[in-house]
C-alpha positions as CSV (number, residue, x, y, z in Angstrom):
1,M,9.0,-0.7,-28.1
2,K,11.8,-3.1,-27.2
3,L,11.0,-6.7,-26.2
4,T,12.5,-6.1,-22.7
5,S,10.1,-3.2,-22.3
6,I,7.2,-5.4,-23.2
7,A,8.3,-8.1,-20.7
8,R,8.7,-5.5,-17.9
9,A,5.2,-4.1,-18.7
10,N,3.8,-7.6,-18.6
11,G,5.4,-8.3,-15.3
12,R,4.0,-5.1,-13.8
13,N,0.5,-5.9,-15.3
14,Q,0.7,-9.4,-13.7
15,L,1.5,-7.9,-10.3
16,R,-1.5,-5.5,-10.6
17,E,-3.8,-8.3,-11.7
18,R,-2.7,-10.4,-8.7
19,Q,-3.4,-7.4,-6.4
20,R,-6.8,-7.0,-8.0
21,R,-7.7,-10.6,-7.4
22,D,-6.3,-10.6,-3.8
23,R,-8.3,-7.4,-3.0
24,A,-11.5,-8.9,-4.4
25,M,-11.1,-12.0,-2.1
26,T,-10.3,-10.0,1.0
27,P,-13.2,-9.5,3.6
28,L,-14.7,-6.1,4.1
29,M,-13.3,-3.8,6.8
30,R,-16.5,-4.2,8.8
31,A,-16.0,-8.0,8.9
32,R,-12.3,-8.2,9.5
33,Y,-12.0,-5.1,11.8
34,P,-15.4,-4.3,13.2
35,Q,-13.8,-2.1,15.9
36,F,-12.7,0.5,13.3
37,A,-15.2,3.1,12.1
38,S,-12.4,4.2,9.7
39,L,-8.7,4.0,9.2
40,R,-6.6,7.0,8.0
41,L,-3.4,6.0,6.2
42,K,-0.9,8.7,5.5
43,F,2.2,7.9,3.3
44,D,5.3,10.1,2.9
45,F,8.0,9.0,0.5
46,S,11.7,9.7,0.3
47,D,14.3,8.6,-2.2
48,E,18.0,9.0,-2.1
49,A,18.4,9.1,-5.9
50,T,15.5,11.0,-7.3
51,A,12.6,13.3,-6.3
52,A,10.2,11.3,-4.3
53,P,6.5,10.9,-5.2
54,A,4.0,13.2,-3.5
55,P,2.5,12.2,-0.2
56,H,-0.7,10.1,-0.2
57,L,-3.6,10.2,2.2
58,M,-6.5,7.8,2.2
59,V,-9.4,7.0,4.5
60,M,-10.8,3.5,4.6
61,H,-14.4,2.9,5.8
62,P,-16.2,-0.3,6.8
63,P,-17.7,-1.1,3.3
64,T,-14.2,-1.2,1.7
65,Q,-12.0,-4.3,1.3
66,A,-9.6,-4.8,4.2
67,Y,-6.7,-4.9,1.8
68,F,-3.5,-3.1,2.8
69,V,-1.0,-3.9,0.0
70,F,-0.1,-0.9,-2.0
71,P,2.0,-0.8,-5.2
72,C,5.2,1.2,-5.3
73,P,4.2,4.6,-6.8
74,Y,7.1,4.4,-9.3
75,A,5.6,3.2,-12.6
76,D,8.7,1.3,-13.5
77,C,9.0,-0.5,-10.2
78,D,7.6,-4.0,-9.5
79,G,7.6,-3.6,-5.7
80,E,4.8,-3.1,-3.2
81,F,4.3,-2.1,0.4
82,D,2.4,-4.5,2.6
83,L,0.9,-2.8,5.7
84,S,-1.4,-5.8,6.6
85,T,0.7,-6.7,9.6
86,A,0.8,-3.1,10.9
87,V,-3.0,-2.9,10.7
88,A,-3.5,-6.3,12.3
89,Q,-1.1,-5.3,15.1
90,L,-3.0,-2.0,15.6
91,A,-6.3,-4.0,16.0
92,T,-4.8,-6.6,18.3
93,D,-3.1,-4.1,20.6
94,G,-6.3,-2.0,20.8
95,E,-4.2,1.1,19.9
96,I,-5.6,4.0,17.9
97,A,-2.4,4.9,16.0
98,C,0.9,3.5,14.7
99,E,3.7,4.6,12.4
100,G,6.6,3.0,10.8
101,Q,9.0,2.9,7.8
102,M,9.5,0.4,5.0
103,K,11.8,0.2,2.1
104,C,10.5,-0.9,-1.3
105,A,11.9,-4.4,-2.1
106,G,11.1,-4.0,-5.8
107,H,13.4,-3.3,-8.7
108,R,13.2,-0.4,-11.2
109,T,14.3,-0.2,-14.8
110,R,16.6,2.7,-15.3
111,D,17.7,3.5,-18.9
112,R,20.3,1.1,-20.2
113,S,21.7,0.2,-16.8
114,G,19.1,-2.5,-16.4
115,R,17.1,-3.4,-13.3
116,L,18.3,-1.8,-10.1
117,P,16.9,-2.0,-6.6
118,C,14.2,0.6,-5.9
119,L,15.5,3.1,-3.3
120,L,12.1,4.4,-2.2
121,T,11.3,4.6,1.5
122,L,7.8,4.8,2.8
123,E,7.1,6.5,6.1
124,Y,3.5,5.7,7.1
125,S,1.1,6.5,9.8
126,I,-2.1,4.8,10.5
127,A,-4.8,6.3,12.7
128,A,-8.0,4.4,13.7
129,N,-11.3,6.0,14.4
130,L,-13.1,3.8,16.9
131,E,-16.4,5.8,17.0
132,K,-19.1,3.7,15.4
133,A,-21.0,5.3,12.6
134,D,-24.6,6.2,13.2
135,A,-26.6,3.1,12.2
136,S,-29.7,5.1,11.2
137,R,-27.8,6.6,8.1
């Protein structure tokens, strides 16, 4: 393995470690957003240069961390998507859904051409379930 490959891997590992620490320090959903019984996050990706990653769907419940920063799905990219503002705005506005689009601000390593901007676009939708879970469960 080349030294530059090791340096890139270390940079990505440092990013993931920071994300793990940040996630662990984030309050639970039930504390930060008590009005949400759950949040459904749907991610669709598009890329002008290559085949895009498969869509993602996740549901977040009250006992999970209220952490909304997601790494770029490309393994060689150092970018991330931060949906914290979108979720906070959803809660503030009292809405039950929102959608938007973000471009990855990270960089990818492509063969011998070096680090180039990531061209991945995230189209997201967030839907809130406001029904409170049955407390007897």
